[in-house]
TORKOL-4160 file (C-alpha; in steps of 0.2 Angstrom, whole numbers, padded with zeros to 4 digits, m for minus):
466
<pt num="1" X="0364" Y="0727" Z="0587"/>
<pt num="2" X="0364" Y="0745" Z="0591"/>
<pt num="3" X="0374" Y="0758" Z="0601"/>
<pt num="4" X="0369" Y="0764" Z="0618"/>
<pt num="5" X="0358" Y="0779" Z="0616"/>
<pt num="6" X="0359" Y="0785" Z="0634"/>
<pt num="7" X="0378" Y="0786" Z="0634"/>
<pt num="8" X="0384" Y="0788" Z="0616"/>
<pt num="9" X="0402" Y="0792" Z="0621"/>
<pt num="10" X="0404" Y="0775" Z="0629"/>
<pt num="11" X="0402" Y="0767" Z="0612"/>
<pt num="12" X="0394" Y="0751" Z="0620"/>
<pt num="13" X="0386" Y="0738" Z="0609"/>
<pt num="14" X="0369" Y="0731" Z="0615"/>
<pt num="15" X="0365" Y="0714" Z="0607"/>
<pt num="16" X="0347" Y="0713" Z="0599"/>
<pt num="17" X="0340" Y="0698" Z="0607"/>
<pt num="18" X="0322" Y="0693" Z="0611"/>
<pt num="19" X="0316" Y="0699" Z="0628"/>
<pt num="20" X="0311" Y="0681" Z="0633"/>
<pt num="21" X="0329" Y="0676" Z="0631"/>
<pt num="22" X="0337" Y="0691" Z="0640"/>
<pt num="23" X="0342" Y="0690" Z="0658"/>
<pt num="24" X="0334" Y="0702" Z="0670"/>
<pt num="25" X="0338" Y="0707" Z="0688"/>
<pt num="26" X="0328" Y="0697" Z="0700"/>
<pt num="27" X="0326" Y="0681" Z="0690"/>
<pt num="28" X="0328" Y="0666" Z="0701"/>
<pt num="29" X="0336" Y="0649" Z="0696"/>
<pt num="30" X="0336" Y="0632" Z="0704"/>
<pt num="31" X="0355" Y="0631" Z="0703"/>
<pt num="32" X="0370" Y="0639" Z="0696"/>
<pt num="33" X="0370" Y="0626" Z="0682"/>
<pt num="34" X="0353" Y="0631" Z="0677"/>
<pt num="35" X="0358" Y="0649" Z="0677"/>
<pt num="36" X="0373" Y="0646" Z="0667"/>
<pt num="37" X="0363" Y="0636" Z="0654"/>
<pt num="38" X="0351" Y="0650" Z="0652"/>
<pt num="39" X="0365" Y="0663" Z="0650"/>
<pt num="40" X="0373" Y="0652" Z="0637"/>
<pt num="41" X="0357" Y="0652" Z="0627"/>
<pt num="42" X="0357" Y="0671" Z="0628"/>
<pt num="43" X="0375" Y="0672" Z="0623"/>
<pt num="44" X="0372" Y="0661" Z="0608"/>
<pt num="45" X="0359" Y="0672" Z="0601"/>
<pt num="46" X="0368" Y="0688" Z="0606"/>
<pt num="47" X="0385" Y="0684" Z="0597"/>
<pt num="48" X="0398" Y="0682" Z="0610"/>
<pt num="49" X="0407" Y="0669" Z="0621"/>
<pt num="50" X="0404" Y="0667" Z="0640"/>
<pt num="51" X="0417" Y="0664" Z="0653"/>
<pt num="52" X="0415" Y="0658" Z="0671"/>
<pt num="53" X="0421" Y="0671" Z="0682"/>
<pt num="54" X="0425" Y="0672" Z="0701"/>
<pt num="55" X="0414" Y="0665" Z="0715"/>
<pt num="56" X="0413" Y="0667" Z="0734"/>
<pt num="57" X="0412" Y="0653" Z="0746"/>
<pt num="58" X="0407" Y="0653" Z="0764"/>
<pt num="59" X="0407" Y="0638" Z="0776"/>
<pt num="60" X="0408" Y="0627" Z="0760"/>
<pt num="61" X="0393" Y="0634" Z="0752"/>
<pt num="62" X="0393" Y="0644" Z="0736"/>
<pt num="63" X="0386" Y="0662" Z="0740"/>
<pt num="64" X="0389" Y="0671" Z="0723"/>
<pt num="65" X="0395" Y="0668" Z="0706"/>
<pt num="66" X="0400" Y="0679" Z="0690"/>
<pt num="67" X="0398" Y="0674" Z="0672"/>
<pt num="68" X="0407" Y="0686" Z="0661"/>
<pt num="69" X="0411" Y="0690" Z="0642"/>
<pt num="70" X="0426" Y="0680" Z="0636"/>
<pt num="71" X="0434" Y="0697" Z="0632"/>
<pt num="72" X="0433" Y="0703" Z="0650"/>
<pt num="73" X="0449" Y="0709" Z="0657"/>
<pt num="74" X="0466" Y="0712" Z="0649"/>
<pt num="75" X="0481" Y="0701" Z="0645"/>
<pt num="76" X="0495" Y="0703" Z="0657"/>
<pt num="77" X="0511" Y="0708" Z="0648"/>
<pt num="78" X="0526" Y="0696" Z="0651"/>
<pt num="79" X="0542" Y="0702" Z="0656"/>
<pt num="80" X="0558" Y="0699" Z="0646"/>
<pt num="81" X="0576" Y="0699" Z="0650"/>
<pt num="82" X="0588" Y="0697" Z="0636"/>
<pt num="83" X="0602" Y="0692" Z="0648"/>
<pt num="84" X="0592" Y="0678" Z="0655"/>
<pt num="85" X="0592" Y="0670" Z="0638"/>
<pt num="86" X="0611" Y="0671" Z="0637"/>
<pt num="87" X="0614" Y="0665" Z="0654"/>
<pt num="88" X="0602" Y="0651" Z="0656"/>
<pt num="89" X="0611" Y="0645" Z="0672"/>
<pt num="90" X="0603" Y="0659" Z="0682"/>
<pt num="91" X="0585" Y="0653" Z="0678"/>
<pt num="92" X="0577" Y="0644" Z="0663"/>
<pt num="93" X="0571" Y="0654" Z="0649"/>
<pt num="94" X="0556" Y="0648" Z="0639"/>
<pt num="95" X="0552" Y="0656" Z="0623"/>
<pt num="96" X="0533" Y="0659" Z="0622"/>
<pt num="97" X="0522" Y="0656" Z="0607"/>
<pt num="98" X="0516" Y="0672" Z="0599"/>
<pt num="99" X="0497" Y="0672" Z="0601"/>
<pt num="100" X="0484" Y="0686" Z="0598"/>
<pt num="101" X="0474" Y="0691" Z="0613"/>
<pt num="102" X="0455" Y="0692" Z="0613"/>
<pt num="103" X="0453" Y="0702" Z="0629"/>
<pt num="104" X="0449" Y="0720" Z="0628"/>
<pt num="105" X="0442" Y="0724" Z="0645"/>
<pt num="106" X="0423" Y="0721" Z="0641"/>
<pt num="107" X="0412" Y="0723" Z="0656"/>
<pt num="108" X="0397" Y="0713" Z="0651"/>
<pt num="109" X="0392" Y="0700" Z="0664"/>
<pt num="110" X="0379" Y="0694" Z="0676"/>
<pt num="111" X="0381" Y="0692" Z="0695"/>
<pt num="112" X="0372" Y="0678" Z="0704"/>
<pt num="113" X="0368" Y="0678" Z="0722"/>
<pt num="114" X="0362" Y="0664" Z="0733"/>
<pt num="115" X="0344" Y="0665" Z="0740"/>
<pt num="116" X="0343" Y="0651" Z="0752"/>
<pt num="117" X="0359" Y="0641" Z="0749"/>
<pt num="118" X="0351" Y="0632" Z="0734"/>
<pt num="119" X="0343" Y="0644" Z="0722"/>
<pt num="120" X="0352" Y="0659" Z="0714"/>
<pt num="121" X="0345" Y="0676" Z="0709"/>
<pt num="122" X="0352" Y="0688" Z="0696"/>
<pt num="123" X="0358" Y="0702" Z="0707"/>
<pt num="124" X="0366" Y="0712" Z="0693"/>
<pt num="125" X="0366" Y="0711" Z="0674"/>
<pt num="126" X="0377" Y="0722" Z="0663"/>
<pt num="127" X="0374" Y="0719" Z="0644"/>
<pt num="128" X="0385" Y="0732" Z="0636"/>
<pt num="129" X="0400" Y="0727" Z="0626"/>
<pt num="130" X="0415" Y="0737" Z="0620"/>
<pt num="131" X="0417" Y="0726" Z="0605"/>
<pt num="132" X="0408" Y="0720" Z="0590"/>
<pt num="133" X="0397" Y="0704" Z="0591"/>
<pt num="134" X="0402" Y="0688" Z="0582"/>
<pt num="135" X="0392" Y="0686" Z="0565"/>
<pt num="136" X="0379" Y="0673" Z="0565"/>
<pt num="137" X="0388" Y="0663" Z="0552"/>
<pt num="138" X="0404" Y="0662" Z="0563"/>
<pt num="139" X="0396" Y="0657" Z="0579"/>
<pt num="140" X="0401" Y="0639" Z="0577"/>
<pt num="141" X="0419" Y="0645" Z="0580"/>
<pt num="142" X="0415" Y="0652" Z="0597"/>
<pt num="143" X="0421" Y="0641" Z="0611"/>
<pt num="144" X="0405" Y="0641" Z="0622"/>
<pt num="145" X="0395" Y="0636" Z="0607"/>
<pt num="146" X="0406" Y="0621" Z="0602"/>
<pt num="147" X="0400" Y="0605" Z="0610"/>
<pt num="148" X="0400" Y="0587" Z="0604"/>
<pt num="149" X="0384" Y="0579" Z="0607"/>
<pt num="150" X="0383" Y="0561" Z="0614"/>
<pt num="151" X="0378" Y="0555" Z="0596"/>
<pt num="152" X="0393" Y="0564" Z="0589"/>
<pt num="153" X="0404" Y="0556" Z="0603"/>
<pt num="154" X="0398" Y="0539" Z="0599"/>
<pt num="155" X="0402" Y="0542" Z="0580"/>
<pt num="156" X="0420" Y="0546" Z="0584"/>
<pt num="157" X="0421" Y="0531" Z="0595"/>
<pt num="158" X="0414" Y="0519" Z="0582"/>
<pt num="159" X="0425" Y="0527" Z="0569"/>
<pt num="160" X="0440" Y="0523" Z="0580"/>
<pt num="161" X="0436" Y="0505" Z="0581"/>
<pt num="162" X="0437" Y="0505" Z="0562"/>
<pt num="163" X="0454" Y="0513" Z="0562"/>
<pt num="164" X="0447" Y="0530" Z="0556"/>
<pt num="165" X="0454" Y="0545" Z="0565"/>
<pt num="166" X="0444" Y="0560" Z="0573"/>
<pt num="167" X="0447" Y="0571" Z="0557"/>
<pt num="168" X="0439" Y="0558" Z="0546"/>
<pt num="169" X="0425" Y="0557" Z="0558"/>
<pt num="170" X="0423" Y="0575" Z="0558"/>
<pt num="171" X="0422" Y="0576" Z="0539"/>
<pt num="172" X="0409" Y="0562" Z="0539"/>
<pt num="173" X="0398" Y="0572" Z="0551"/>
<pt num="174" X="0401" Y="0588" Z="0541"/>
<pt num="175" X="0394" Y="0579" Z="0525"/>
<pt num="176" X="0380" Y="0571" Z="0535"/>
<pt num="177" X="0374" Y="0587" Z="0544"/>
<pt num="178" X="0376" Y="0598" Z="0529"/>
<pt num="179" X="0391" Y="0609" Z="0532"/>
<pt num="180" X="0404" Y="0614" Z="0545"/>
<pt num="181" X="0393" Y="0626" Z="0555"/>
<pt num="182" X="0380" Y="0612" Z="0557"/>
<pt num="183" X="0392" Y="0600" Z="0566"/>
<pt num="184" X="0393" Y="0612" Z="0581"/>
<pt num="185" X="0412" Y="0608" Z="0584"/>
<pt num="186" X="0429" Y="0610" Z="0576"/>
<pt num="187" X="0441" Y="0596" Z="0571"/>
<pt num="188" X="0452" Y="0600" Z="0586"/>
<pt num="189" X="0437" Y="0597" Z="0597"/>
<pt num="190" X="0435" Y="0580" Z="0589"/>
<pt num="191" X="0454" Y="0577" Z="0592"/>
<pt num="192" X="0453" Y="0582" Z="0610"/>
<pt num="193" X="0438" Y="0571" Z="0613"/>
<pt num="194" X="0448" Y="0556" Z="0605"/>
<pt num="195" X="0463" Y="0560" Z="0616"/>
<pt num="196" X="0452" Y="0561" Z="0632"/>
<pt num="197" X="0444" Y="0544" Z="0627"/>
<pt num="198" X="0461" Y="0536" Z="0624"/>
<pt num="199" X="0467" Y="0542" Z="0641"/>
<pt num="200" X="0451" Y="0536" Z="0650"/>
<pt num="201" X="0453" Y="0519" Z="0641"/>
<pt num="202" X="0471" Y="0518" Z="0646"/>
<pt num="203" X="0466" Y="0517" Z="0664"/>
<pt num="204" X="0455" Y="0502" Z="0661"/>
<pt num="205" X="0461" Y="0494" Z="0645"/>
<pt num="206" X="0467" Y="0478" Z="0653"/>
<pt num="207" X="0450" Y="0476" Z="0661"/>
<pt num="208" X="0441" Y="0479" Z="0645"/>
<pt num="209" X="0452" Y="0466" Z="0635"/>
<pt num="210" X="0448" Y="0453" Z="0649"/>
<pt num="211" X="0430" Y="0457" Z="0648"/>
<pt num="212" X="0430" Y="0457" Z="0629"/>
<pt num="213" X="0439" Y="0440" Z="0628"/>
<pt num="214" X="0428" Y="0433" Z="0642"/>
<pt num="215" X="0412" Y="0437" Z="0632"/>
<pt num="216" X="0420" Y="0428" Z="0616"/>
<pt num="217" X="0424" Y="0413" Z="0627"/>
<pt num="218" X="0406" Y="0412" Z="0633"/>
<pt num="219" X="0398" Y="0414" Z="0616"/>
<pt num="220" X="0410" Y="0406" Z="0604"/>
<pt num="221" X="0412" Y="0387" Z="0604"/>
<pt num="222" X="0430" Y="0381" Z="0605"/>
<pt num="223" X="0437" Y="0398" Z="0610"/>
<pt num="224" X="0451" Y="0397" Z="0623"/>
<pt num="225" X="0456" Y="0411" Z="0635"/>
<pt num="226" X="0466" Y="0411" Z="0651"/>
<pt num="227" X="0474" Y="0425" Z="0661"/>
<pt num="228" X="0482" Y="0429" Z="0678"/>
<pt num="229" X="0483" Y="0445" Z="0688"/>
<pt num="230" X="0497" Y="0449" Z="0700"/>
<pt num="231" X="0495" Y="0455" Z="0718"/>
<pt num="232" X="0495" Y="0473" Z="0712"/>
<pt num="233" X="0479" Y="0469" Z="0702"/>
<pt num="234" X="0489" Y="0471" Z="0686"/>
<pt num="235" X="0488" Y="0459" Z="0671"/>
<pt num="236" X="0502" Y="0447" Z="0672"/>
<pt num="237" X="0498" Y="0433" Z="0659"/>
<pt num="238" X="0486" Y="0432" Z="0644"/>
<pt num="239" X="0483" Y="0418" Z="0632"/>
<pt num="240" X="0470" Y="0416" Z="0618"/>
<pt num="241" X="0466" Y="0405" Z="0603"/>
<pt num="242" X="0450" Y="0404" Z="0593"/>
<pt num="243" X="0442" Y="0389" Z="0584"/>
<pt num="244" X="0450" Y="0392" Z="0567"/>
<pt num="245" X="0467" Y="0392" Z="0576"/>
<pt num="246" X="0463" Y="0375" Z="0584"/>
<pt num="247" X="0458" Y="0368" Z="0567"/>
<pt num="248" X="0474" Y="0375" Z="0559"/>
<pt num="249" X="0484" Y="0367" Z="0573"/>
<pt num="250" X="0476" Y="0350" Z="0571"/>
<pt num="251" X="0481" Y="0351" Z="0552"/>
<pt num="252" X="0498" Y="0359" Z="0552"/>
<pt num="253" X="0503" Y="0358" Z="0570"/>
<pt num="254" X="0517" Y="0345" Z="0569"/>
<pt num="255" X="0530" Y="0359" Z="0569"/>
<pt num="256" X="0526" Y="0376" Z="0577"/>
<pt num="257" X="0537" Y="0391" Z="0580"/>
<pt num="258" X="0537" Y="0399" Z="0598"/>
<pt num="259" X="0543" Y="0416" Z="0596"/>
<pt num="260" X="0545" Y="0428" Z="0610"/>
<pt num="261" X="0555" Y="0442" Z="0603"/>
<pt num="262" X="0542" Y="0455" Z="0601"/>
<pt num="263" X="0539" Y="0468" Z="0615"/>
<pt num="264" X="0525" Y="0481" Z="0617"/>
<pt num="265" X="0531" Y="0499" Z="0619"/>
<pt num="266" X="0517" Y="0505" Z="0631"/>
<pt num="267" X="0516" Y="0491" Z="0644"/>
<pt num="268" X="0533" Y="0482" Z="0642"/>
<pt num="269" X="0525" Y="0465" Z="0640"/>
<pt num="270" X="0531" Y="0451" Z="0629"/>
<pt num="271" X="0520" Y="0446" Z="0614"/>
<pt num="272" X="0522" Y="0428" Z="0610"/>
<pt num="273" X="0514" Y="0421" Z="0594"/>
<pt num="274" X="0513" Y="0402" Z="0590"/>
<pt num="275" X="0515" Y="0400" Z="0572"/>
<pt num="276" X="0513" Y="0385" Z="0560"/>
<pt num="277" X="0516" Y="0383" Z="0541"/>
<pt num="278" X="0503" Y="0376" Z="0530"/>
<pt num="279" X="0505" Y="0366" Z="0514"/>
<pt num="280" X="0508" Y="0382" Z="0504"/>
<pt num="281" X="0522" Y="0388" Z="0515"/>
<pt num="282" X="0512" Y="0402" Z="0523"/>
<pt num="283" X="0512" Y="0407" Z="0541"/>
<pt num="284" X="0497" Y="0403" Z="0552"/>
<pt num="285" X="0495" Y="0410" Z="0569"/>
<pt num="286" X="0488" Y="0396" Z="0580"/>
<pt num="287" X="0488" Y="0405" Z="0597"/>
<pt num="288" X="0495" Y="0421" Z="0605"/>
<pt num="289" X="0500" Y="0427" Z="0622"/>
<pt num="290" X="0506" Y="0442" Z="0632"/>
<pt num="291" X="0518" Y="0440" Z="0646"/>
<pt num="292" X="0524" Y="0452" Z="0659"/>
<pt num="293" X="0541" Y="0444" Z="0660"/>
<pt num="294" X="0552" Y="0431" Z="0652"/>
<pt num="295" X="0554" Y="0421" Z="0667"/>
<pt num="296" X="0553" Y="0402" Z="0669"/>
<pt num="297" X="0536" Y="0403" Z="0679"/>
<pt num="298" X="0529" Y="0413" Z="0664"/>
<pt num="299" X="0534" Y="0401" Z="0651"/>
<pt num="300" X="0529" Y="0386" Z="0661"/>
<pt num="301" X="0511" Y="0394" Z="0664"/>
<pt num="302" X="0510" Y="0398" Z="0645"/>
<pt num="303" X="0515" Y="0380" Z="0639"/>
<pt num="304" X="0503" Y="0372" Z="0651"/>
<pt num="305" X="0489" Y="0383" Z="0646"/>
<pt num="306" X="0493" Y="0380" Z="0627"/>
<pt num="307" X="0493" Y="0361" Z="0630"/>
<pt num="308" X="0476" Y="0362" Z="0640"/>
<pt num="309" X="0468" Y="0372" Z="0626"/>
<pt num="310" X="0474" Y="0361" Z="0611"/>
<pt num="311" X="0475" Y="0344" Z="0620"/>
<pt num="312" X="0489" Y="0338" Z="0609"/>
<pt num="313" X="0508" Y="0343" Z="0610"/>
<pt num="314" X="0517" Y="0348" Z="0594"/>
<pt num="315" X="0530" Y="0336" Z="0589"/>
<pt num="316" X="0543" Y="0349" Z="0586"/>
<pt num="317" X="0544" Y="0367" Z="0593"/>
<pt num="318" X="0556" Y="0380" Z="0586"/>
<pt num="319" X="0561" Y="0394" Z="0597"/>
<pt num="320" X="0568" Y="0411" Z="0592"/>
<pt num="321" X="0587" Y="0412" Z="0590"/>
<pt num="322" X="0599" Y="0426" Z="0588"/>
<pt num="323" X="0603" Y="0427" Z="0570"/>
<pt num="324" X="0618" Y="0439" Z="0569"/>
<pt num="325" X="0623" Y="0441" Z="0587"/>
<pt num="326" X="0621" Y="0455" Z="0600"/>
<pt num="327" X="0636" Y="0465" Z="0593"/>
<pt num="328" X="0629" Y="0467" Z="0576"/>
<pt num="329" X="0611" Y="0470" Z="0582"/>
<pt num="330" X="0617" Y="0485" Z="0591"/>
<pt num="331" X="0629" Y="0491" Z="0577"/>
<pt num="332" X="0621" Y="0506" Z="0570"/>
<pt num="333" X="0633" Y="0507" Z="0555"/>
<pt num="334" X="0628" Y="0489" Z="0550"/>
<pt num="335" X="0609" Y="0492" Z="0552"/>
<pt num="336" X="0610" Y="0508" Z="0542"/>
<pt num="337" X="0620" Y="0499" Z="0527"/>
<pt num="338" X="0607" Y="0485" Z="0527"/>
<pt num="339" X="0592" Y="0496" Z="0527"/>
<pt num="340" X="0599" Y="0507" Z="0513"/>
<pt num="341" X="0600" Y="0493" Z="0501"/>
<pt num="342" X="0585" Y="0482" Z="0506"/>
<pt num="343" X="0572" Y="0494" Z="0510"/>
<pt num="344" X="0573" Y="0504" Z="0494"/>
<pt num="345" X="0569" Y="0502" Z="0475"/>
<pt num="346" X="0581" Y="0517" Z="0470"/>
<pt num="347" X="0595" Y="0505" Z="0466"/>
<pt num="348" X="0597" Y="0493" Z="0451"/>
<pt num="349" X="0597" Y="0474" Z="0454"/>
<pt num="350" X="0615" Y="0473" Z="0449"/>
<pt num="351" X="0620" Y="0487" Z="0461"/>
<pt num="352" X="0610" Y="0478" Z="0475"/>
<pt num="353" X="0620" Y="0462" Z="0472"/>
<pt num="354" X="0636" Y="0471" Z="0473"/>
<pt num="355" X="0632" Y="0480" Z="0489"/>
<pt num="356" X="0625" Y="0465" Z="0497"/>
<pt num="357" X="0641" Y="0455" Z="0494"/>
<pt num="358" X="0652" Y="0469" Z="0501"/>
<pt num="359" X="0642" Y="0470" Z="0517"/>
<pt num="360" X="0641" Y="0451" Z="0519"/>
<pt num="361" X="0660" Y="0450" Z="0517"/>
<pt num="362" X="0663" Y="0465" Z="0528"/>
<pt num="363" X="0654" Y="0458" Z="0543"/>
<pt num="364" X="0658" Y="0439" Z="0539"/>
<pt num="365" X="0640" Y="0434" Z="0535"/>
<pt num="366" X="0642" Y="0426" Z="0519"/>
<pt num="367" X="0635" Y="0409" Z="0526"/>
<pt num="368" X="0621" Y="0417" Z="0537"/>
<pt num="369" X="0604" Y="0410" Z="0532"/>
<pt num="370" X="0594" Y="0424" Z="0540"/>
<pt num="371" X="0603" Y="0437" Z="0528"/>
<pt num="372" X="0600" Y="0426" Z="0513"/>
<pt num="373" X="0582" Y="0426" Z="0518"/>
<pt num="374" X="0582" Y="0445" Z="0518"/>
<pt num="375" X="0590" Y="0445" Z="0501"/>
<pt num="376" X="0576" Y="0433" Z="0495"/>
<pt num="377" X="0563" Y="0445" Z="0502"/>
<pt num="378" X="0571" Y="0460" Z="0492"/>
<pt num="379" X="0571" Y="0449" Z="0476"/>
<pt num="380" X="0553" Y="0445" Z="0478"/>
<pt num="381" X="0548" Y="0463" Z="0480"/>
<pt num="382" X="0558" Y="0471" Z="0466"/>
<pt num="383" X="0560" Y="0457" Z="0453"/>
<pt num="384" X="0548" Y="0445" Z="0443"/>
<pt num="385" X="0551" Y="0427" Z="0439"/>
<pt num="386" X="0551" Y="0420" Z="0421"/>
<pt num="387" X="0534" Y="0412" Z="0418"/>
<pt num="388" X="0534" Y="0394" Z="0413"/>
<pt num="389" X="0517" Y="0394" Z="0405"/>
<pt num="390" X="0503" Y="0406" Z="0401"/>
<pt num="391" X="0492" Y="0398" Z="0415"/>
<pt num="392" X="0483" Y="0411" Z="0426"/>
<pt num="393" X="0486" Y="0399" Z="0440"/>
<pt num="394" X="0504" Y="0402" Z="0439"/>
<pt num="395" X="0501" Y="0421" Z="0439"/>
<pt num="396" X="0491" Y="0420" Z="0455"/>
<pt num="397" X="0505" Y="0410" Z="0463"/>
<pt num="398" X="0518" Y="0423" Z="0458"/>
<pt num="399" X="0508" Y="0436" Z="0469"/>
<pt num="400" X="0506" Y="0425" Z="0484"/>
<pt num="401" X="0523" Y="0417" Z="0486"/>
<pt num="402" X="0541" Y="0423" Z="0489"/>
<pt num="403" X="0553" Y="0420" Z="0475"/>
<pt num="404" X="0560" Y="0404" Z="0483"/>
<pt num="405" X="0543" Y="0396" Z="0486"/>
<pt num="406" X="0537" Y="0401" Z="0469"/>
<pt num="407" X="0552" Y="0392" Z="0461"/>
<pt num="408" X="0547" Y="0376" Z="0471"/>
<pt num="409" X="0529" Y="0379" Z="0464"/>
<pt num="410" X="0535" Y="0380" Z="0446"/>
<pt num="411" X="0545" Y="0364" Z="0448"/>
<pt num="412" X="0530" Y="0355" Z="0455"/>
<pt num="413" X="0519" Y="0362" Z="0441"/>
<pt num="414" X="0531" Y="0357" Z="0428"/>
<pt num="415" X="0533" Y="0339" Z="0435"/>
<pt num="416" X="0514" Y="0337" Z="0434"/>
<pt num="417" X="0513" Y="0344" Z="0416"/>
<pt num="418" X="0527" Y="0333" Z="0410"/>
<pt num="419" X="0520" Y="0317" Z="0419"/>
<pt num="420" X="0502" Y="0318" Z="0415"/>
<pt num="421" X="0493" Y="0319" Z="0399"/>
<pt num="422" X="0475" Y="0322" Z="0395"/>
<pt num="423" X="0470" Y="0309" Z="0381"/>
<pt num="424" X="0452" Y="0315" Z="0378"/>
<pt num="425" X="0437" Y="0324" Z="0386"/>
<pt num="426" X="0419" Y="0320" Z="0384"/>
<pt num="427" X="0405" Y="0332" Z="0389"/>
<pt num="428" X="0390" Y="0322" Z="0396"/>
<pt num="429" X="0373" Y="0327" Z="0403"/>
<pt num="430" X="0378" Y="0331" Z="0421"/>
<pt num="431" X="0397" Y="0330" Z="0421"/>
<pt num="432" X="0413" Y="0332" Z="0410"/>
<pt num="433" X="0423" Y="0316" Z="0409"/>
<pt num="434" X="0442" Y="0318" Z="0406"/>
<pt num="435" X="0453" Y="0303" Z="0401"/>
<pt num="436" X="0470" Y="0306" Z="0409"/>
<pt num="437" X="0486" Y="0295" Z="0408"/>
<pt num="438" X="0499" Y="0296" Z="0422"/>
<pt num="439" X="0517" Y="0292" Z="0416"/>
<pt num="440" X="0524" Y="0291" Z="0433"/>
<pt num="441" X="0511" Y="0278" Z="0440"/>
<pt num="442" X="0518" Y="0261" Z="0445"/>
<pt num="443" X="0503" Y="0252" Z="0439"/>
<pt num="444" X="0490" Y="0256" Z="0427"/>
<pt num="445" X="0491" Y="0274" Z="0423"/>
<pt num="446" X="0474" Y="0277" Z="0414"/>
<pt num="447" X="0462" Y="0287" Z="0425"/>
<pt num="448" X="0446" Y="0295" Z="0422"/>
<pt num="449" X="0442" Y="0312" Z="0431"/>
<pt num="450" X="0424" Y="0318" Z="0432"/>
<pt num="451" X="0419" Y="0336" Z="0435"/>
<pt num="452" X="0401" Y="0337" Z="0440"/>
<pt num="453" X="0391" Y="0351" Z="0433"/>
<pt num="454" X="0380" Y="0362" Z="0443"/>
<pt num="455" X="0366" Y="0369" Z="0432"/>
<pt num="456" X="0370" Y="0385" Z="0422"/>
<pt num="457" X="0381" Y="0393" Z="0436"/>
<pt num="458" X="0396" Y="0383" Z="0430"/>
<pt num="459" X="0406" Y="0368" Z="0435"/>
<pt num="460" X="0406" Y="0362" Z="0453"/>
<pt num="461" X="0423" Y="0359" Z="0461"/>
<pt num="462" X="0418" Y="0341" Z="0466"/>
<pt num="463" X="0430" Y="0329" Z="0458"/>
<pt num="464" X="0430" Y="0310" Z="0457"/>
<pt num="465" X="0443" Y="0298" Z="0450"/>
<pt num="466" X="0439" Y="0281" Z="0443"/>
């Protein structure tokens, strides 16, 4: 760049740009957008930022358009009245954030004029700036040069499906492209795109869910999916269950829990999971639904769809119940005291037991099973049971089960160890033969257990008893 030699007193800065990229008076473009794209390429090489200026319309047609430097004009000073801050009843006073201004009255611009209503000609071009140009290494911070490509937008979207936010997506692109300046955007641009994408999806999210589940129903055998829409075109009921859920229901669906206590925040719909319990006392979700209301019609529709999907009704259905009553649920002091001792590891076990008994006695909950379950959860998280053996199987069970279930597991394991004895083991060509005696058998207690070998990879889990 260099200073204007014809008028040195003006101290104007003229960017040094190749003549083929510089706008000239008389250049004609097919549209305003083509002219803007050409000027943006010039701006990028020159080292400043462009702003879309004023325009003139006549009978619905664009007649002229300005593209200026981003430092064009001056920031208007805001008036301030100290009395208005004290007397807010007269008019609201909002404290403005202190932000530096970039405007310094720069006059660099191009003026486009319509030729035939479609094409536009550069009628005037002023290239002098009253400020320094942006360094080439800092051009990726300039707003007009920051733009996410379609590939980068796809990366942000794909990362969001993996629960990775826009900042992590930006860091991945930075590493992939070889630096911040090579990305062509800032972290805030990635955040803004993700926010715009979320707002766009928010208008069609119900339609997208229905389409996604419909595709699963068409391509996956055994997948059940039903829904209804009200007269306003809004999603009213939604139910889904996959093939694995149906298999779990057939095996463990004698007793299921039908819980409708969950509500979504955004759509105010009720989430209804159907839950069963397997042989290890673990929860299994065998189906789920979203309902717009807890009316009789909604539940009738849901139970009918559930029966049609599974074909077999459960023998026992347990519904949600009020464990402590409405009064205690809305009692902030009670909830605070419970959370202070349950959701912390900063107190000792003895102190926890003391505080727990005081709360139970204060609110008359000493016989409440739900609170005893909460206490069991706390003991599971912050205490360790005494091992009955050095068996690794027992250590794995300790990590999987709650304290109460683990105690049942230990009792069962002790019963097996005390009632069964291995007399001898013989390793044969293709199997290992164990001679076992069951002391609790009503008839002959001698058994032979065969573990079939599987080459050099180890012992197969196939077991046969004789």
